[in-house]
ZASE-133226 format. One record per atom (N, C-alpha, C): atom name; residue number from 0; z negated, x, y. Coordinates in pm, whole numbers, plus 50000, padded with zeros to 5 digits. Each point is the difference from the previous one (the first is absolute). Layout:
BEGIN
CA, NUM, Z, X, Y $
...
This chain:
BEGIN
N, 0, 49192, 52924, 50355 $
CA, 0, 50138, 49990, 49984 $
C, 0, 50044, 49890, 49927 $
N, 1, 50107, 49909, 50031 $
CA, 1, 49992, 49911, 49920 $
C, 1, 50160, 49977, 49951 $
N, 2, 49984, 50038, 49873 $
CA, 2, 50159, 50052, 49937 $
C, 2, 50093, 49889, 49956 $
N, 3, 49937, 49893, 50007 $
CA, 3, 50139, 49875, 50033 $
C, 3, 50046, 50026, 50109 $
N, 4, 49934, 50009, 50138 $
CA, 4, 50055, 50000, 50105 $
C, 4, 50124, 50135, 50006 $
N, 5, 49952, 50131, 49955 $
CA, 5, 50087, 50098, 50006 $
C, 5, 50087, 49974, 49881 $
N, 6, 50055, 49891, 49949 $
CA, 6, 50091, 49999, 49880 $
C, 6, 50057, 49913, 50075 $
N, 7, 49994, 49908, 50118 $
CA, 7, 50074, 49944, 50058 $
C, 7, 50104, 49873, 49981 $
N, 8, 50124, 50004, 49991 $
CA, 8, 50069, 49881, 49959 $
C, 8, 49993, 49984, 49822 $
N, 9, 49957, 50149, 49910 $
CA, 9, 49989, 49973, 49890 $
C, 9, 49877, 49945, 49953 $
N, 10, 49891, 49972, 50098 $
CA, 10, 49908, 49893, 49965 $
C, 10, 49996, 49898, 50090 $
N, 11, 50133, 49925, 50040 $
CA, 11, 49958, 49884, 50053 $
C, 11, 49955, 49884, 49957 $
N, 12, 50041, 49992, 49867 $
CA, 12, 49942, 49848, 49913 $
C, 12, 49836, 50040, 50000 $
N, 13, 49977, 50104, 49948 $
CA, 13, 49853, 50047, 49983 $
C, 13, 49905, 49973, 50123 $
N, 14, 50072, 50052, 50103 $
CA, 14, 49944, 49991, 50113 $
C, 14, 49954, 49854, 50038 $
N, 15, 50109, 49881, 50013 $
CA, 15, 50018, 49881, 50038 $
C, 15, 49873, 49913, 49868 $
N, 16, 49990, 50074, 49918 $
CA, 16, 49958, 49935, 49905 $
C, 16, 49852, 50076, 50004 $
N, 17, 49943, 50129, 50083 $
CA, 17, 49892, 49998, 50027 $
C, 17, 49904, 49942, 50106 $
N, 18, 50113, 49977, 50100 $
CA, 18, 49982, 49898, 50140 $
C, 18, 49954, 49849, 49921 $
N, 19, 50094, 49959, 49947 $
CA, 19, 49963, 49898, 49948 $
C, 19, 49870, 49966, 49944 $
N, 20, 49957, 50086, 49900 $
CA, 20, 49859, 50016, 49927 $
C, 20, 49888, 50027, 50078 $
N, 21, 50043, 50092, 50136 $
CA, 21, 49888, 49978, 50066 $
C, 21, 49958, 49860, 50100 $
N, 22, 50148, 49937, 50016 $
CA, 22, 49943, 49881, 50078 $
C, 22, 49960, 49931, 49901 $
N, 23, 50036, 49968, 49875 $
CA, 23, 49942, 49929, 49899 $
C, 23, 49858, 49993, 50000 $
N, 24, 49929, 50142, 49975 $
CA, 24, 49852, 50015, 49980 $
C, 24, 49937, 49957, 50108 $
N, 25, 50074, 50039, 50132 $
CA, 25, 49927, 49907, 50163 $
C, 25, 50007, 49875, 49949 $
N, 26, 50071, 49930, 50019 $
CA, 26, 50056, 49839, 49957 $
C, 26, 49872, 49961, 49913 $
N, 27, 50012, 50065, 49871 $
CA, 27, 49911, 49963, 49885 $
C, 27, 49833, 50037, 50088 $
N, 28, 49996, 50094, 50010 $
CA, 28, 49859, 50036, 50071 $
C, 28, 49927, 49891, 50103 $
N, 29, 50104, 49941, 50103 $
CA, 29, 49999, 49894, 50094 $
C, 29, 49942, 49874, 49942 $
N, 30, 50082, 49947, 49901 $
CA, 30, 49994, 49872, 49902 $
C, 30, 49836, 49984, 49974 $
N, 31, 49976, 50134, 49880 $
CA, 31, 49863, 50021, 49940 $
C, 31, 49903, 49986, 50129 $
N, 32, 50016, 50061, 50100 $
CA, 32, 49899, 50037, 50104 $
C, 32, 49959, 49866, 50087 $
N, 33, 50081, 49888, 49979 $
CA, 33, 49986, 49848, 50036 $
C, 33, 50057, 49891, 49914 $
N, 34, 49932, 50042, 49909 $
CA, 34, 49967, 49930, 49844 $
C, 34, 50115, 49917, 49987 $
N, 35, 50126, 49999, 50044 $
CA, 35, 50111, 49946, 49977 $
C, 35, 50066, 50086, 49833 $
N, 36, 50011, 49884, 49937 $
CA, 36, 50059, 50010, 49838 $
C, 36, 50166, 49975, 50013 $
N, 37, 50044, 50104, 50046 $
CA, 37, 50146, 49992, 50043 $
C, 37, 50071, 50158, 49958 $
N, 38, 50092, 50001, 49928 $
CA, 38, 50066, 50140, 49928 $
C, 38, 50090, 49992, 50120 $
N, 39, 50079, 50144, 50042 $
CA, 39, 50062, 50067, 50080 $
C, 39, 50160, 49947, 49971 $
N, 40, 49994, 49992, 49873 $
CA, 40, 50170, 49990, 49956 $
C, 40, 50002, 49865, 49971 $
N, 41, 49932, 49911, 50024 $
CA, 41, 50024, 49847, 50046 $
C, 41, 50011, 49929, 50101 $
N, 42, 49981, 50123, 50118 $
CA, 42, 50035, 49981, 50170 $
C, 42, 50149, 49900, 50017 $
N, 43, 50113, 50110, 49979 $
CA, 43, 50117, 49941, 50043 $
C, 43, 50042, 49874, 49926 $
N, 44, 49952, 49957, 49919 $
CA, 44, 50066, 49882, 49904 $
C, 44, 49940, 49924, 50038 $
N, 45, 49841, 49969, 50004 $
CA, 45, 49912, 49931, 50084 $
C, 45, 50043, 49942, 50157 $
N, 46, 50045, 50113, 50081 $
CA, 46, 50006, 49980, 50135 $
C, 46, 50167, 49882, 49977 $
N, 47, 50084, 50064, 49905 $
CA, 47, 50104, 49948, 50040 $
C, 47, 49978, 49849, 49929 $
N, 48, 49921, 49985, 49869 $
CA, 48, 49958, 49824, 49974 $
C, 48, 49996, 49909, 50113 $
N, 49, 49852, 50082, 50078 $
CA, 49, 49905, 49920, 50067 $
C, 49, 50138, 49953, 50139 $
N, 50, 50117, 50116, 50018 $
CA, 50, 50049, 49939, 50128 $
C, 50, 50116, 49921, 49953 $
N, 51, 50049, 49989, 49876 $
CA, 51, 50164, 49949, 49968 $
C, 51, 49977, 49947, 49920 $
N, 52, 49842, 49926, 49907 $
CA, 52, 50015, 49995, 49881 $
C, 52, 50011, 49802, 50040 $
N, 53, 50044, 49942, 49863 $
CA, 53, 50030, 50037, 49919 $
C, 53, 50135, 50095, 49980 $
N, 54, 50013, 50088, 49900 $
CA, 54, 50092, 50115, 50003 $
C, 54, 49974, 50024, 49849 $
N, 55, 50149, 50038, 49930 $
CA, 55, 50023, 50037, 49873 $
C, 55, 49954, 50123, 49951 $
N, 56, 50050, 50026, 49889 $
CA, 56, 49970, 50155, 49968 $
C, 56, 50089, 50098, 50031 $
N, 57, 50124, 49951, 49974 $
CA, 57, 50107, 50095, 50036 $
C, 57, 50030, 50007, 50169 $
N, 58, 49980, 49856, 50056 $
CA, 58, 50003, 50026, 50157 $
C, 58, 49862, 50152, 50094 $
N, 59, 49911, 49968, 49900 $
CA, 59, 49913, 50068, 50005 $
C, 59, 50047, 50160, 50000 $
N, 60, 50028, 50042, 49881 $
CA, 60, 50099, 50122, 49953 $
C, 60, 50097, 50041, 50078 $
N, 61, 50103, 49918, 50022 $
CA, 61, 50083, 50002, 50119 $
C, 61, 49981, 50062, 50136 $
N, 62, 49894, 49955, 50077 $
CA, 62, 49941, 49998, 50147 $
C, 62, 49906, 50100, 49990 $
N, 63, 49942, 50038, 49878 $
CA, 63, 49901, 50114, 49984 $
C, 63, 50088, 50158, 49948 $
N, 64, 50108, 49969, 49955 $
CA, 64, 50110, 50116, 49985 $
C, 64, 49907, 50049, 49835 $
N, 65, 49932, 49919, 49905 $
CA, 65, 49947, 50066, 49898 $
C, 65, 50036, 49921, 49871 $
N, 66, 49970, 50086, 49909 $
CA, 66, 50016, 49931, 49846 $
C, 66, 49967, 49825, 50007 $
N, 67, 50061, 49937, 49898 $
CA, 67, 49923, 49889, 49967 $
C, 67, 49901, 50024, 49916 $
N, 68, 49997, 50126, 49907 $
CA, 68, 49879, 49982, 49901 $
C, 68, 49909, 50061, 50115 $
N, 69, 49987, 50042, 50083 $
CA, 69, 49877, 50092, 50114 $
C, 69, 49983, 49828, 50053 $
N, 70, 50058, 49914, 50071 $
CA, 70, 49964, 49906, 50023 $
C, 70, 49931, 49934, 49936 $
N, 71, 50048, 49968, 49828 $
CA, 71, 49928, 49903, 49944 $
C, 71, 49837, 50026, 49930 $
N, 72, 50034, 50184, 49989 $
CA, 72, 49864, 50045, 49965 $
C, 72, 49857, 49986, 50180 $
N, 73, 50055, 50018, 50076 $
CA, 73, 49865, 49948, 50114 $
C, 73, 50011, 49861, 49993 $
N, 74, 50103, 49930, 49998 $
CA, 74, 49960, 49822, 49965 $
C, 74, 49926, 49998, 49932 $
N, 75, 50012, 50028, 49857 $
CA, 75, 49906, 49973, 49924 $
C, 75, 49857, 50070, 50006 $
N, 76, 49968, 50080, 50098 $
CA, 76, 49925, 50019, 50045 $
C, 76, 49887, 49935, 50115 $
N, 77, 50119, 49952, 50077 $
CA, 77, 49961, 49885, 50104 $
C, 77, 49924, 49878, 49925 $
N, 78, 50102, 49945, 49906 $
CA, 78, 50013, 49877, 49962 $
C, 78, 49808, 50009, 49889 $
N, 79, 49993, 50138, 49904 $
CA, 79, 49879, 50023, 49946 $
C, 79, 49864, 49981, 50091 $
N, 80, 50038, 50047, 50145 $
CA, 80, 49934, 50023, 50105 $
C, 80, 49924, 49814, 50043 $
N, 81, 50110, 49936, 49966 $
CA, 81, 50012, 49846, 50068 $
C, 81, 50063, 50020, 50165 $
N, 82, 50025, 50079, 50029 $
CA, 82, 50062, 50022, 50160 $
C, 82, 50122, 49922, 49997 $
N, 83, 50087, 49991, 49906 $
CA, 83, 50150, 49973, 50028 $
C, 83, 49986, 49871, 49888 $
N, 84, 50081, 49896, 50007 $
CA, 84, 50065, 49901, 49918 $
C, 84, 50142, 49992, 49958 $
N, 85, 50046, 49978, 49906 $
CA, 85, 50095, 49937, 49986 $
C, 85, 50080, 49890, 49910 $
N, 86, 50107, 49938, 50042 $
CA, 86, 50069, 49883, 49966 $
C, 86, 50171, 50038, 50014 $
N, 87, 50025, 49901, 49885 $
CA, 87, 50120, 50003, 50004 $
C, 87, 50057, 49949, 50131 $
N, 88, 50119, 50037, 49995 $
CA, 88, 50105, 49965, 50089 $
C, 88, 50043, 49828, 49979 $
N, 89, 49999, 49928, 50076 $
CA, 89, 50041, 49848, 49997 $
C, 89, 50126, 50043, 49985 $
N, 90, 50130, 50083, 50079 $
CA, 90, 50126, 49993, 49983 $
C, 90, 50034, 50075, 49890 $
N, 91, 49931, 50124, 49982 $
CA, 91, 50031, 50092, 49865 $
C, 91, 49882, 50029, 49928 $
N, 92, 49983, 49921, 49840 $
CA, 92, 49900, 49972, 49963 $
C, 92, 49988, 50205, 49922 $
N, 93, 50084, 50042, 50022 $
CA, 93, 50009, 50157, 49951 $
C, 93, 49881, 50078, 50127 $
N, 94, 50011, 49999, 50089 $
CA, 94, 49936, 50015, 50102 $
C, 94, 49867, 49981, 50023 $
N, 95, 49926, 50120, 50037 $
CA, 95, 49825, 49983, 50013 $
C, 95, 49990, 50010, 50144 $
N, 96, 49934, 49898, 50054 $
CA, 96, 49966, 50009, 50138 $
C, 96, 49850, 50061, 50003 $
N, 97, 50005, 50120, 50143 $
CA, 97, 49872, 50067, 49986 $
C, 97, 49937, 49907, 50128 $
N, 98, 49861, 49938, 50023 $
CA, 98, 49948, 50001, 50148 $
C, 98, 49827, 50081, 49951 $
N, 99, 49943, 49966, 50129 $
CA, 99, 49852, 50085, 50005 $
C, 99, 49922, 49886, 49938 $
N, 100, 49931, 50017, 49919 $
CA, 100, 49855, 49909, 49951 $
C, 100, 49888, 49963, 50111 $
N, 101, 49920, 49874, 49975 $
CA, 101, 49914, 50050, 50107 $
C, 101, 49945, 50073, 49991 $
N, 102, 49955, 50100, 49899 $
CA, 102, 49933, 50133, 49982 $
C, 102, 50054, 50070, 50105 $
N, 103, 50121, 50016, 49982 $
CA, 103, 50119, 50098, 50040 $
C, 103, 49990, 49954, 50169 $
N, 104, 49973, 49892, 50041 $
CA, 104, 50021, 49927, 50139 $
C, 104, 49879, 50050, 50054 $
N, 105, 49856, 50002, 49909 $
CA, 105, 49910, 50034, 50051 $
C, 105, 49980, 50131, 50025 $
N, 106, 50087, 50132, 49931 $
CA, 106, 49967, 50100, 50029 $
C, 106, 50128, 50054, 50094 $
N, 107, 50052, 49919, 50067 $
CA, 107, 50088, 50081, 50147 $
C, 107, 49897, 50014, 50067 $
N, 108, 49918, 49910, 50065 $
CA, 108, 49899, 50075, 50142 $
C, 108, 49943, 50105, 49978 $
N, 109, 49943, 50028, 49852 $
CA, 109, 49941, 50102, 49990 $
C, 109, 50095, 50155, 49976 $
N, 110, 50082, 49963, 49971 $
CA, 110, 50079, 50151, 49992 $
C, 110, 50142, 50038, 50116 $
N, 111, 49980, 49875, 50061 $
CA, 111, 50111, 49991, 50113 $
C, 111, 49927, 50086, 50118 $
N, 112, 49867, 49993, 50050 $
CA, 112, 49920, 50123, 50088 $
C, 112, 50026, 50116, 49971 $
N, 113, 50031, 50064, 49834 $
CA, 113, 50005, 50126, 49967 $
C, 113, 50132, 50029, 49993 $
N, 114, 50067, 49889, 49986 $
CA, 114, 50178, 50024, 50048 $
C, 114, 50000, 50043, 50115 $
N, 115, 49951, 49921, 50123 $
CA, 115, 50043, 50017, 50082 $
C, 115, 49942, 50149, 50074 $
N, 116, 49849, 50052, 49941 $
CA, 116, 49976, 50127, 50042 $
C, 116, 50087, 50117, 49895 $
N, 117, 50064, 49962, 49923 $
CA, 117, 50116, 50125, 49967 $
C, 117, 50105, 49999, 50075 $
N, 118, 50043, 49896, 50032 $
CA, 118, 50120, 49987, 50085 $
C, 118, 50016, 50101, 50134 $
N, 119, 49836, 49966, 50095 $
CA, 119, 49968, 50058, 50118 $
C, 119, 50001, 50192, 49967 $
N, 120, 49899, 50006, 49895 $
CA, 120, 50025, 50133, 49929 $
C, 120, 50148, 50058, 50010 $
N, 121, 50049, 49916, 49910 $
CA, 121, 50165, 50065, 49964 $
C, 121, 50038, 50010, 50108 $
N, 122, 50010, 49904, 50098 $
CA, 122, 50080, 50037, 50138 $
C, 122, 49927, 50091, 50098 $
N, 123, 49879, 50050, 49995 $
CA, 123, 49963, 50118, 50073 $
C, 123, 50004, 50120, 49951 $
N, 124, 50027, 50016, 49868 $
CA, 124, 50063, 50097, 49972 $
C, 124, 50136, 50042, 49964 $
N, 125, 50054, 49870, 49983 $
CA, 125, 50183, 50055, 50028 $
C, 125, 50029, 50014, 50181 $
N, 126, 49909, 49910, 50076 $
CA, 126, 50026, 50058, 50136 $
C, 126, 49970, 50183, 50054 $
N, 127, 49915, 50066, 49876 $
CA, 127, 49969, 50133, 50036 $
C, 127, 50118, 50058, 49928 $
N, 128, 50117, 49955, 49925 $
CA, 128, 50108, 50031, 49918 $
C, 128, 50098, 50100, 50103 $
N, 129, 50052, 50051, 49949 $
CA, 129, 50178, 50074, 50120 $
C, 129, 50054, 49888, 49901 $
N, 130, 50012, 49966, 49890 $
CA, 130, 50084, 49928, 49961 $
C, 130, 49930, 49885, 49960 $
N, 131, 50052, 49888, 50002 $
CA, 131, 49971, 49877, 49942 $
C, 131, 49957, 50001, 49869 $
N, 132, 49950, 49960, 49917 $
CA, 132, 50004, 50015, 49817 $
C, 132, 50035, 49877, 49989 $
N, 133, 49991, 49865, 50046 $
CA, 133, 50066, 49896, 49931 $
C, 133, 50157, 50026, 50024 $
N, 134, 50037, 50004, 50130 $
CA, 134, 50195, 50002, 50029 $
C, 134, 50007, 50113, 49916 $
N, 135, 49942, 50120, 49972 $
CA, 135, 50078, 50116, 49904 $
C, 135, 50013, 49936, 49845 $
N, 136, 49874, 49939, 49981 $
CA, 136, 50000, 49896, 49812 $
C, 136, 50111, 49929, 50023 $
N, 137, 50013, 49896, 50141 $
CA, 137, 50121, 49928, 49984 $
C, 137, 50121, 50080, 49938 $
N, 138, 50020, 50098, 50106 $
CA, 138, 50129, 50119, 49981 $
C, 138, 50028, 50036, 49851 $
N, 139, 49868, 50050, 49941 $
CA, 139, 50041, 50040, 49869 $
C, 139, 50032, 49878, 49903 $
N, 140, 49916, 49902, 50012 $
CA, 140, 50019, 49907, 49895 $
C, 140, 50122, 49905, 50067 $
N, 141, 50100, 50018, 50101 $
CA, 141, 50132, 49923, 50022 $
C, 141, 50112, 50118, 49938 $
N, 142, 49959, 50123, 49994 $
CA, 142, 50099, 50087, 49937 $
C, 142, 49999, 50016, 49886 $
N, 143, 49875, 49964, 49919 $
CA, 143, 49989, 49979, 49824 $
C, 143, 50054, 49878, 49996 $
N, 144, 49982, 49931, 50088 $
CA, 144, 50059, 49845, 49948 $
C, 144, 50154, 50025, 49976 $
N, 145, 50064, 50038, 50111 $
CA, 145, 50106, 50064, 49988 $
C, 145, 50094, 50090, 49908 $
N, 146, 49924, 50085, 49925 $
CA, 146, 50029, 50097, 49931 $
C, 146, 49871, 50047, 49949 $
N, 147, 49994, 50004, 49833 $
CA, 147, 49858, 50025, 49925 $
C, 147, 50020, 50174, 50002 $
N, 148, 49835, 50016, 49991 $
CA, 148, 49977, 50111, 50047 $
C, 148, 50049, 50116, 49871 $
N, 149, 49994, 49892, 49869 $
CA, 149, 50061, 50102, 49892 $
C, 149, 50148, 49986, 50000 $
N, 150, 50094, 49925, 50075 $
CA, 150, 50123, 50026, 50025 $
C, 150, 50046, 50113, 50141 $
N, 151, 49915, 49987, 50045 $
CA, 151, 50021, 50106, 50114 $
C, 151, 49946, 50179, 49936 $
N, 152, 49887, 49954, 49919 $
CA, 152, 50012, 50120, 49956 $
C, 152, 50093, 50067, 49878 $
N, 153, 50068, 49911, 49888 $
CA, 153, 50129, 50004, 49976 $
C, 153, 50128, 50039, 50061 $
N, 154, 49985, 49969, 50094 $
CA, 154, 50113, 50050, 50099 $
C, 154, 49964, 50175, 50057 $
N, 155, 49886, 50005, 50026 $
CA, 155, 49904, 50137, 50040 $
C, 155, 50052, 50094, 49860 $
N, 156, 49966, 49984, 49916 $
CA, 156, 50038, 50059, 49816 $
C, 156, 50109, 50039, 50050 $
N, 157, 50095, 49888, 50008 $
CA, 157, 50146, 50020, 49949 $
C, 157, 50066, 50094, 50113 $
N, 158, 49941, 49990, 50149 $
CA, 158, 50087, 50120, 50059 $
C, 158, 49914, 50152, 49956 $
N, 159, 49916, 49998, 49922 $
CA, 159, 49923, 50133, 50026 $
C, 159, 50068, 50057, 49840 $
N, 160, 50109, 49916, 49928 $
CA, 160, 50052, 50109, 49878 $
C, 160, 50123, 50065, 50088 $
């Protein structure tokens, strides 16, 4: 019996977290199996820098829809591992522009086959679903971008009075 599944909508955030944790464990195990010293938390920022670099910290935060402090935390780890380098922007000295270092460039061919496998596995699993999870997530994210969950709950609580 899966009590979280039984709680349905009440446990939505917990189930998303559980699903995320399951993925992260599998990805981490795959990296370890192939001797790749790479943290799952780095992937989206690393890929963005690889594809769009040089890129500023705020651009990363904006494009990924995550907080500036969260970006800084990952960037600091990537810099400590010497996978990225930063330089001040020539146009705006306040901006740090990030690019992959030589070590980061060398990491790409090691992680890319793993990422390709992740994509194939995810596509296979989604093909077996009644509803495409990525489309559903996009729809939920759009609704929450339009009006926050907090505001929606406040409206509901007002209606209940």
